[in-house]
C-alpha positions as CSV (number, residue, x, y, z in Angstrom):
1,M,0.2,0.0,-0.2
2,A,1.1,3.8,-0.7
3,N,1.8,5.6,1.4
4,F,3.0,9.4,0.6
5,Y,4.6,10.1,3.7
6,T,6.4,7.1,4.9
7,D,8.0,7.1,1.2
8,N,9.3,10.3,1.5
9,P,12.4,10.6,4.2
10,D,12.8,14.1,3.7
11,L,9.3,14.8,5.2
12,K,10.7,13.4,8.6
13,H,13.9,15.5,8.3
14,H,11.3,18.3,8.3
15,L,9.4,17.4,10.8
16,N,12.6,16.7,13.3
17,H,14.1,20.2,13.0
18,P,15.7,21.2,16.6
19,M,13.5,24.6,16.1
20,M,10.6,22.0,17.5
21,K,11.1,21.6,20.4
22,K,10.6,25.1,21.3
23,I,7.5,25.4,19.2
24,V,6.2,21.9,20.6
25,E,6.7,23.2,24.5
26,L,4.9,26.3,23.9
27,K,2.2,24.9,21.6
28,E,1.6,22.8,24.3
29,R,2.2,24.7,27.6
30,N,4.3,22.7,28.9
31,F,2.6,19.5,28.6
32,T,-0.4,21.0,31.0
33,E,-3.3,19.1,28.8
34,A,-2.2,16.3,29.4
35,D,-4.3,15.6,32.6
36,K,-7.5,17.4,30.9
37,F,-7.3,15.1,27.4
38,D,-6.3,11.6,27.1
39,Y,-4.9,12.1,23.5
40,A,-2.7,15.0,24.5
41,P,1.1,14.5,24.9
42,Q,3.1,13.8,28.0
43,N,6.2,15.4,27.0
44,F,7.9,16.6,23.6
45,E,9.1,13.0,22.4
46,D,5.3,11.9,23.0
47,A,4.1,14.8,21.2
48,M,6.3,14.2,18.0
49,D,5.5,10.5,17.8
50,N,1.8,11.4,18.1
51,Y,2.7,13.9,15.4
52,D,4.4,11.0,13.0
53,K,1.6,8.6,13.8
54,V,-1.1,11.2,12.8
55,L,0.9,12.2,9.3
56,E,1.4,8.2,8.6
57,I,-2.7,9.0,7.9
58,V,-2.6,11.5,6.2
59,G,0.4,9.3,4.1
60,E,-2.3,6.0,3.6
61,L,-5.1,8.5,3.1
62,C,-3.3,10.6,0.2
63,G,-1.7,7.5,-1.5
64,N,-4.1,4.7,-1.6
65,I,-7.7,6.9,-1.4
66,I,-6.8,10.5,-3.0
67,A,-4.3,10.1,-5.3
68,E,-6.3,7.1,-6.8
69,N,-9.4,9.7,-7.8
70,A,-7.2,12.1,-8.9
71,E,-7.5,11.5,-12.4
72,A,-11.5,10.6,-12.1
73,V,-12.5,14.2,-10.5
74,D,-10.2,15.6,-12.9
75,H,-12.4,14.4,-15.6
76,E,-16.1,14.7,-13.5
77,G,-15.4,17.8,-11.6
78,P,-18.1,19.7,-9.7
79,R,-21.2,20.8,-10.6
80,V,-24.6,23.2,-9.5
81,E,-27.9,22.0,-9.3
82,N,-31.0,24.1,-7.5
83,G,-27.6,26.8,-6.7
84,R,-25.7,24.4,-4.3
85,V,-22.3,22.7,-5.4
86,I,-22.3,18.3,-5.8
87,Y,-18.8,17.6,-5.4
88,A,-17.1,15.0,-8.0
89,S,-18.3,11.8,-6.7
90,G,-14.1,11.2,-5.6
91,T,-13.5,14.4,-4.1
92,Q,-16.8,13.3,-1.9
93,E,-15.2,10.6,-0.7
94,N,-12.3,11.9,-0.2
95,L,-13.9,14.5,2.6
96,D,-15.7,11.6,4.1
97,A,-12.3,9.5,4.5
98,C,-10.2,12.9,6.3
99,R,-13.9,13.8,8.7
100,K,-13.2,9.8,9.6
101,A,-9.7,9.8,10.2
102,G,-10.3,13.0,12.4
103,L,-7.9,15.4,9.7
104,M,-9.9,18.3,9.9
105,G,-9.6,21.5,12.4
106,M,-5.9,19.7,12.8
107,A,-4.5,22.8,14.3
108,M,-7.2,24.1,16.7
109,P,-7.4,24.0,20.2
110,R,-8.2,20.6,21.5
111,R,-10.9,22.6,23.9
112,L,-12.2,23.0,20.7
113,G,-12.6,19.4,19.0
114,G,-8.9,20.1,16.9
115,L,-5.4,18.0,17.4
116,N,-3.8,20.9,18.7
117,F,-1.4,20.5,16.3
118,P,1.8,23.0,15.6
119,I,1.4,25.0,12.3
120,T,4.6,22.9,11.2
121,P,2.9,19.6,11.2
122,Y,-0.2,20.5,9.5
123,I,1.1,21.9,6.3
124,M,3.2,18.8,6.2
125,A,0.3,17.5,5.6
126,A,-0.9,19.9,3.1
127,D,2.6,19.4,1.7
128,I,1.3,15.3,1.1
129,V,-2.2,16.1,0.2
130,S,-1.0,18.2,-2.6
131,R,0.9,15.5,-3.9
132,A,-2.2,13.8,-4.2
133,D,-4.6,15.7,-5.7
134,T,-4.0,19.6,-6.0
135,G,-7.2,20.7,-6.3
136,F,-8.3,18.6,-3.4
137,E,-5.7,20.1,-0.9
138,N,-8.1,23.5,-1.7
139,L,-10.8,21.9,-0.2
140,W,-9.1,20.0,3.1
141,G,-6.8,23.6,3.7
142,L,-9.6,26.0,3.9
143,Q,-9.2,24.3,7.2
144,D,-6.9,27.2,8.1
145,C,-9.7,29.8,8.1
146,A,-10.8,28.3,11.5
147,E,-7.2,30.0,12.1
148,T,-8.7,33.5,11.5
149,L,-12.0,32.7,13.6
150,Y,-9.8,31.3,16.4
151,E,-7.5,34.5,16.4
152,F,-10.4,37.2,15.9
153,G,-14.0,35.6,16.6
154,S,-15.2,36.2,20.4
155,E,-15.7,33.1,22.6
156,E,-19.0,32.8,21.8
157,Q,-18.3,32.4,18.0
158,K,-15.4,30.1,18.5
159,Q,-17.6,27.2,20.5
160,K,-19.9,27.9,17.6
161,Y,-18.3,27.6,14.8
162,I,-14.8,25.5,15.0
163,P,-15.7,22.5,16.9
164,R,-18.2,22.4,13.6
165,V,-14.6,22.6,11.7
166,C,-12.9,19.9,13.5
167,A,-16.0,17.3,13.1
168,G,-15.4,18.0,9.1
169,E,-17.0,21.2,8.3
170,T,-16.0,22.8,5.2
171,M,-14.7,26.8,5.0
172,S,-14.2,29.5,2.6
173,M,-12.6,32.8,2.4
174,D,-15.1,34.4,0.5
175,L,-13.3,38.1,-0.7
176,T,-12.9,38.4,-4.6
177,E,-15.7,40.0,-6.8
178,P,-15.8,40.9,-10.1
179,D,-14.5,44.3,-9.9
180,A,-12.3,43.7,-6.9
181,G,-10.1,41.1,-7.5
182,S,-6.1,41.8,-5.9
183,D,-7.5,45.3,-4.9
184,L,-9.8,44.0,-1.8
185,Q,-10.4,48.1,-1.4
186,A,-12.3,48.2,-4.4
187,V,-14.9,45.5,-2.6
188,M,-18.6,46.1,-2.5
189,L,-20.8,43.3,-1.2
190,K,-23.2,45.5,1.3
191,A,-22.9,44.6,5.0
192,T,-26.5,46.5,6.5
193,K,-27.1,46.7,10.2
194,K,-30.7,45.8,10.8
195,E,-32.7,47.6,13.8
196,D,-32.3,44.5,15.8
197,G,-28.9,44.8,15.4
198,T,-27.9,41.6,13.2
199,W,-26.3,41.7,10.0
200,V,-27.3,41.0,5.9
201,L,-25.0,40.9,3.8
202,N,-26.0,41.9,-0.5
203,G,-24.2,41.5,-3.5
204,V,-21.9,39.1,-5.6
205,K,-18.8,37.3,-4.7
206,R,-16.4,35.7,-7.7
207,F,-13.6,33.3,-8.0
208,I,-14.6,31.8,-4.7
209,T,-12.6,28.7,-3.8
210,N,-15.4,25.8,-2.2
211,G,-18.0,28.9,-2.6
212,D,-21.1,26.6,-0.9
213,S,-19.0,25.5,2.4
214,D,-20.4,25.3,5.4
215,I,-19.1,28.2,7.1
216,H,-17.8,31.3,5.0
217,L,-15.5,34.2,6.0
218,V,-16.7,37.7,4.2
219,L,-15.1,40.5,3.2
220,A,-18.0,43.1,3.0
221,R,-18.9,47.1,2.9
222,S,-19.9,48.4,6.2
223,E,-19.8,51.8,6.3
224,E,-22.0,53.7,4.3
225,G,-20.6,56.2,1.6
226,T,-16.7,54.4,1.7
227,T,-15.3,53.3,-1.0
228,D,-11.8,52.5,0.2
229,G,-10.4,49.7,2.6
230,R,-11.4,52.2,5.9
231,G,-15.3,50.8,4.9
232,L,-14.6,47.1,5.0
233,S,-15.7,44.3,8.3
234,M,-15.0,40.5,8.3
235,F,-18.6,38.9,8.8
236,I,-18.9,34.5,9.3
237,Y,-21.7,32.8,7.0
238,D,-23.3,30.1,8.3
239,K,-25.2,28.2,5.3
240,R,-27.6,27.0,7.5
241,N,-29.3,30.5,7.7
242,G,-29.4,30.4,3.4
243,G,-29.8,33.6,1.6
244,V,-26.1,32.6,-0.3
245,N,-26.5,30.8,-4.0
246,V,-24.3,29.4,-6.7
247,R,-25.1,31.0,-9.4
248,R,-22.1,28.8,-11.7
249,I,-19.1,27.0,-11.4
250,E,-16.1,28.4,-13.4
251,N,-15.1,26.3,-16.2
252,K,-11.2,26.2,-15.1
253,M,-7.9,24.9,-16.7
254,G,-6.7,23.0,-13.8
255,I,-7.7,22.3,-10.1
256,K,-11.3,20.9,-11.4
257,G,-11.9,19.2,-8.6
258,S,-12.0,21.9,-6.2
259,P,-15.3,24.5,-7.2
260,T,-14.4,28.1,-8.0
261,C,-18.0,29.3,-7.4
262,E,-19.8,32.9,-8.3
263,L,-22.0,33.7,-5.1
264,T,-25.3,35.9,-4.8
265,Y,-26.2,37.2,-1.2
266,K,-29.5,38.3,-0.6
267,N,-30.4,39.7,2.8
268,A,-27.7,36.7,3.8
269,P,-28.0,36.8,8.1
270,A,-24.6,36.8,8.9
271,E,-22.1,37.5,12.2
272,L,-19.3,40.4,12.6
273,C,-16.4,38.5,13.6
274,G,-13.9,41.4,15.7
275,D,-14.8,45.1,15.0
276,T,-16.2,47.0,12.2
277,R,-13.3,48.7,9.8
278,M,-10.8,46.3,10.5
279,G,-11.6,43.7,8.1
280,L,-9.2,43.8,5.4
281,I,-6.7,46.2,7.2
282,K,-6.4,43.3,9.9
283,Y,-8.2,40.1,9.6
284,V,-7.7,39.9,5.8
285,M,-4.2,40.5,5.9
286,A,-4.1,37.8,8.9
287,L,-5.9,35.1,6.7
288,M,-4.1,35.6,3.7
289,N,-1.0,35.3,5.0
290,G,-2.3,32.0,6.4
291,A,-3.3,31.3,2.7
292,R,-0.2,32.0,1.1
293,L,1.9,29.3,3.4
294,G,-1.1,27.3,2.4
295,I,-0.2,27.8,-1.3
296,A,3.7,27.2,-0.5
297,A,2.8,24.1,0.9
298,Q,0.9,23.1,-2.3
299,S,3.4,24.2,-4.8
300,V,5.7,21.8,-2.8
301,G,3.5,19.7,-3.2
302,V,2.9,19.8,-6.8
303,S,7.0,19.8,-6.9
304,E,7.3,16.6,-5.7
305,I,4.8,14.8,-8.2
306,A,6.0,16.6,-11.0
307,Y,9.6,15.6,-9.7
308,R,8.4,11.6,-9.1
309,E,6.4,11.2,-12.5
310,A,9.6,12.6,-14.2
311,L,11.9,10.2,-12.9
312,G,9.7,7.5,-12.8
313,Y,9.1,7.9,-16.8
314,A,12.8,8.5,-17.4
315,K,14.1,5.7,-16.1
316,E,11.4,3.3,-17.8
317,R,11.3,5.3,-21.3
318,K,14.2,4.0,-23.7
319,Q,15.6,5.8,-26.6
320,F,18.6,4.5,-28.5
321,G,19.1,1.7,-26.6
322,K,18.8,3.0,-23.0
323,A,16.7,4.4,-20.7
324,I,16.6,8.5,-21.1
325,I,17.7,9.1,-17.7
326,E,21.2,8.6,-18.8
327,F,21.1,11.0,-21.3
328,P,23.3,14.3,-19.1
329,A,20.2,16.8,-20.7
330,V,17.6,15.0,-19.0
331,A,20.1,13.9,-15.8
332,E,20.3,17.6,-15.3
333,M,16.8,18.4,-16.2
334,L,16.0,16.1,-13.1
335,S,18.7,16.8,-10.6
336,V,17.3,20.7,-11.4
337,M,14.2,19.9,-10.5
338,K,15.1,18.0,-7.2
339,A,17.1,20.7,-6.0
340,K,13.6,23.3,-6.9
341,L,11.6,20.8,-4.7
342,D,14.3,20.5,-1.9
343,A,15.4,24.5,-1.9
344,S,11.5,25.2,-1.8
345,R,10.5,23.0,0.9
346,S,13.4,24.0,3.1
347,L,12.3,27.9,2.7
348,L,8.5,26.2,3.2
349,Y,9.6,24.4,6.4
350,E,11.5,27.4,8.1
351,T,8.8,29.9,7.3
352,A,6.3,27.5,9.0
353,R,8.2,27.1,12.3
354,Y,8.4,31.4,12.2
355,V,4.9,31.5,11.7
356,D,4.1,28.8,14.3
357,L,6.6,30.8,16.9
358,Y,5.2,34.5,16.7
359,K,1.8,32.9,16.7
360,V,1.8,30.4,19.8
361,M,3.2,33.4,21.5
362,E,0.8,35.5,20.7
363,D,-1.5,32.9,21.5
364,I,-0.4,33.1,25.2
365,D,-0.2,36.6,25.6
366,K,-4.1,36.5,25.6
367,E,-3.6,34.0,28.9
368,R,-1.2,35.6,30.5
369,K,0.8,38.9,29.7
370,L,4.5,38.0,27.7
371,T,7.4,39.5,29.6
372,P,9.4,42.2,28.1
373,D,12.1,40.1,26.7
374,E,9.0,37.6,25.3
375,R,7.3,40.3,23.4
376,K,10.4,41.6,21.7
377,E,10.9,38.1,20.8
378,C,7.6,37.5,20.0
379,K,7.9,40.5,17.3
380,Q,11.0,38.9,15.6
381,Y,9.7,35.9,14.7
382,K,6.3,37.9,13.6
383,K,8.9,40.2,11.5
384,L,10.8,37.0,10.6
385,A,7.2,35.3,9.2
386,D,6.2,38.3,7.5
387,A,9.2,38.5,5.1
388,L,9.6,34.9,4.7
389,T,5.8,34.5,3.8
390,P,5.4,36.2,-0.2
391,M,9.2,34.7,-0.5
392,A,7.7,30.9,-0.2
393,K,4.9,31.7,-1.9
394,G,6.2,33.5,-4.3
395,L,9.4,31.7,-5.3
396,S,7.4,27.9,-4.5
397,S,4.9,28.5,-6.9
398,E,7.4,29.8,-9.7
399,Y,9.5,26.9,-8.8
400,C,6.2,24.0,-9.2
401,N,5.5,25.3,-12.0
402,Q,8.8,25.4,-13.7
403,N,9.2,21.4,-12.4
404,A,5.6,20.8,-14.3
405,Y,6.4,22.1,-16.9
406,D,9.9,20.2,-16.9
407,A,7.9,17.1,-16.2
408,I,5.7,18.1,-19.5
409,Q,9.3,18.2,-21.9
410,I,11.2,14.8,-20.0
411,H,7.3,13.2,-21.2
412,G,8.1,14.3,-25.0
413,G,4.5,13.8,-26.8
414,S,3.7,11.7,-24.6
415,G,3.5,14.5,-21.7
416,F,1.2,16.1,-23.6
417,M,-1.2,13.4,-23.5
418,K,-4.4,12.9,-20.9
419,D,-2.6,9.1,-20.4
420,Y,-0.1,10.4,-18.0
421,A,-0.3,12.2,-14.9
422,C,2.0,14.8,-15.6
423,E,-0.6,16.4,-18.3
424,R,-2.9,17.0,-15.1
425,V,-0.3,18.5,-12.9
426,Y,0.9,20.6,-15.5
427,R,-2.8,22.3,-15.2
428,D,-3.1,22.7,-11.9
429,A,0.3,23.9,-11.1
430,R,-0.6,27.1,-13.3
431,I,-2.6,28.7,-10.8
432,T,-0.5,28.7,-7.6
433,S,1.3,31.9,-8.9
434,I,-1.6,33.6,-9.3
435,Y,-4.4,32.6,-6.3
436,E,-4.0,34.0,-2.9
437,G,-1.8,36.8,-4.4
438,T,0.3,36.9,-7.5
439,T,4.0,36.7,-7.7
440,Q,3.9,39.8,-8.5
441,L,1.9,41.3,-5.5
442,Q,4.4,38.9,-3.3
443,V,7.0,41.2,-4.8
444,I,5.7,43.6,-3.1
445,A,5.3,42.4,0.4
446,A,8.8,41.5,0.4
447,I,10.7,44.2,-1.2
448,R,10.5,45.9,2.4
449,H,12.3,43.6,3.5
450,V,15.3,43.8,1.0
451,T,15.6,47.4,1.8
452,T,15.2,47.4,5.7
453,G,17.8,44.4,6.3
454,T,15.2,41.5,7.2
455,Y,16.6,39.1,5.0
456,M,20.4,40.2,5.4
457,T,19.5,39.3,9.4
458,L,18.5,36.0,8.4
459,I,21.2,35.4,5.9
460,N,24.2,36.8,8.2
461,G,22.3,34.0,10.9
462,Y,22.7,31.6,8.6
463,A,26.5,31.7,7.4
464,A,27.2,31.8,11.1
465,Q,26.4,28.3,11.3
466,E,29.1,25.8,11.4
467,V,28.8,23.0,8.6
468,R,31.6,20.4,7.7
469,D,34.2,20.4,5.3
470,S,32.7,19.0,2.6
471,L,30.0,22.0,2.7
472,K,32.6,25.3,3.3
473,P,33.1,25.4,-1.0
474,L,29.5,25.9,-1.1
475,K,29.4,28.6,2.0
476,N,32.7,30.8,0.2
477,I,29.6,30.5,-2.7
478,L,27.1,31.8,-1.2
479,A,29.0,34.5,1.0
480,D,30.1,35.9,-2.2
481,M,26.5,35.8,-3.3
482,T,26.0,38.1,-0.6
483,T,27.8,40.6,-1.2
484,Q,26.8,40.9,-5.0
485,Y,23.2,41.2,-2.8
486,E,24.3,43.6,-0.8
487,A,25.9,45.8,-3.6
488,A,22.7,45.5,-5.5
489,V,20.5,46.7,-2.4
490,A,22.7,49.4,-2.0
491,K,22.6,51.1,-5.5
492,V,18.8,51.1,-5.6
493,N,18.5,52.4,-2.0
494,D,20.6,55.2,-3.2
495,A,19.1,55.9,-5.9
496,A,16.1,57.1,-3.5
497,N,13.9,56.5,-6.4
498,P,10.5,54.7,-5.8
499,A,10.1,54.0,-9.5
500,F,13.7,52.5,-9.4
501,T,12.9,50.3,-6.3
502,D,9.7,48.7,-7.8
503,F,11.5,48.1,-11.2
504,M,14.3,46.1,-9.6
505,A,12.4,44.5,-6.5
506,R,11.8,41.0,-8.3
507,R,15.1,40.7,-8.8
508,L,16.2,41.6,-5.7
509,V,13.5,39.5,-3.9
510,E,15.2,36.4,-6.2
511,M,18.3,36.8,-5.1
512,A,17.7,37.0,-1.5
513,G,15.5,33.8,-2.0
514,N,18.3,32.3,-3.8
515,I,21.1,32.5,-1.1
516,V,18.3,32.2,1.7
517,M,17.6,29.0,0.4
518,G,20.9,28.0,-0.6
519,Y,21.9,28.6,3.0
520,L,18.7,26.4,3.9
521,L,19.8,23.7,2.1
522,V,23.6,23.4,3.0
523,L,22.1,23.5,6.3
524,D,19.7,20.9,5.8
525,A,22.9,18.7,3.8
526,E,24.8,19.5,7.7
527,R,22.2,17.4,9.5
528,T,21.3,14.9,6.7
529,E,23.9,14.0,3.8
530,S,21.1,13.1,1.5
531,F,20.8,16.9,1.1
532,E,24.2,17.5,-0.3
533,K,23.7,16.4,-3.7
534,S,20.6,19.1,-3.9
535,A,22.2,21.8,-2.2
536,N,25.8,21.5,-4.8
537,V,23.1,22.2,-7.5
538,Y,21.1,24.8,-5.7
539,V,23.8,27.0,-5.2
540,K,25.7,26.4,-8.4
541,L,21.6,27.6,-9.9
542,G,21.8,30.2,-7.3
543,Q,24.9,31.9,-8.2
544,S,24.3,31.8,-11.7
545,E,21.3,33.8,-10.5
546,V,22.2,36.2,-8.7
547,A,25.2,37.1,-11.3
548,K,22.7,37.8,-14.2
549,H,20.6,39.8,-11.3
550,S,23.4,41.9,-10.1
551,D,25.2,42.7,-13.6
552,F,21.7,43.7,-14.7
553,I,21.3,46.4,-11.6
554,N,24.9,47.5,-11.9
555,N,24.8,48.2,-15.6
556,F,21.0,50.2,-15.0
557,K,20.8,53.6,-15.3
558,V,17.6,55.3,-13.5
559,E,17.2,56.9,-16.9
560,Q,16.6,54.0,-18.6
561,L,13.6,53.3,-17.0
562,E,11.6,55.3,-19.6
563,Y,12.4,52.3,-22.1
564,Y,10.4,49.9,-19.8
565,K,7.1,52.3,-20.0
566,A,3.9,50.7,-21.9
């Protein structure tokens, strides 16, 4: 029987990172829940064993049910009947299996019916699910909307909705509208407060993933006469109350099992979540950060399946009397695919760990005030998480698209046919660099961490760590790459020209990403020797990319921006 967790030792490597001890002890409040819940861990080793066993269940479901259903789901897809979504039969089987296995609400507290998982092992489950069926990960992964409910909802709302999510009800985040895509300040779905203090919603939402979910988080305009983000609030809509219908399901290129819906709201009863006017400014930003981490995990899962499909085909396909993997051009492609996969995964879990640390410390702050030192520490973790989240989403999604492209190329003409999974993987991959903020928007979010030095703080920390002799040449290359990066940043900062900074932002963020991921792979190789090959391949790849961007920036004059205007 297939198991998508146990067949991938790289996952256990990341699960057992040294930072996990601190994360788990904070998450478990030094294991004080062991007396309240019989399934709560007694100590760190017990907790890690629990994560390992649950991830084995995830891997088994993915290998034997979700992956097996993926092709049929892609062909059948969901449909609309009487304003409601009917999932493909395989999708429904997947959901039923996940509910039965207790894999919903994984990161929610035990008192609300969850498993109290840190974000890191939860994101690992998302990585595994995406490898099995990228579209299904959208449905299963939307359980992380419950994190926003937990952070900002009232205690009554937490008690009302989160146990339902943990029991298997689905969620969605209803943000986008026909005239409000990336620019969510333009949202116009109207929220009206009635005389009795309750709210109703009216309007249209579009491109809503799993739009017929049980529980929706909805961004709506609550302040009459406003046109910007300050007039938006967050609401909770419960499908049991009626008032929202699915007008249509979009006919998409990929992730076809995930229903992307257009919704009509007609006097739909809703509850205000948190405070008015904070919907976009605070709550959606938190929601999107979680979503972007989820898409980074989804992207890594796509890279995994793309690489495995390409590797398997290259070993079996014979041309001119030998397997095509023996041809240097194909072997190089596979080595680069694996390096990009490993680099993406290293960045994904580094990001998840920092998100874990700051979120659990913020949660502790609700129970007792953090000490000044703890507050300073939490602030630093949050800064690093904010810096790494757009980098992880942006670069991992680009790499998964490249790996899906190369998987098709290695298959040759066969890869263009629906007989092979790589054709579906290629279509599924394309959306990852678009939704939850395009790569271009991730660059906008990341560039301030270039110009203010957040990435250099990380890089310096990695550079200070000792490695064995065989890895020191890679550190020397990374040090040289860092020098080029610092010079490029200095040139852009010295120009003090916002248009110049914006124009060079993608190059600078990619340079930082190449260096960060290079160091992460070197440090992975220090802990587990099997990463040494990918570390060598990726650092050489990054070296050429950094040199290319450095050359472009150094030889570019601000006045040449005129050539690039549309």
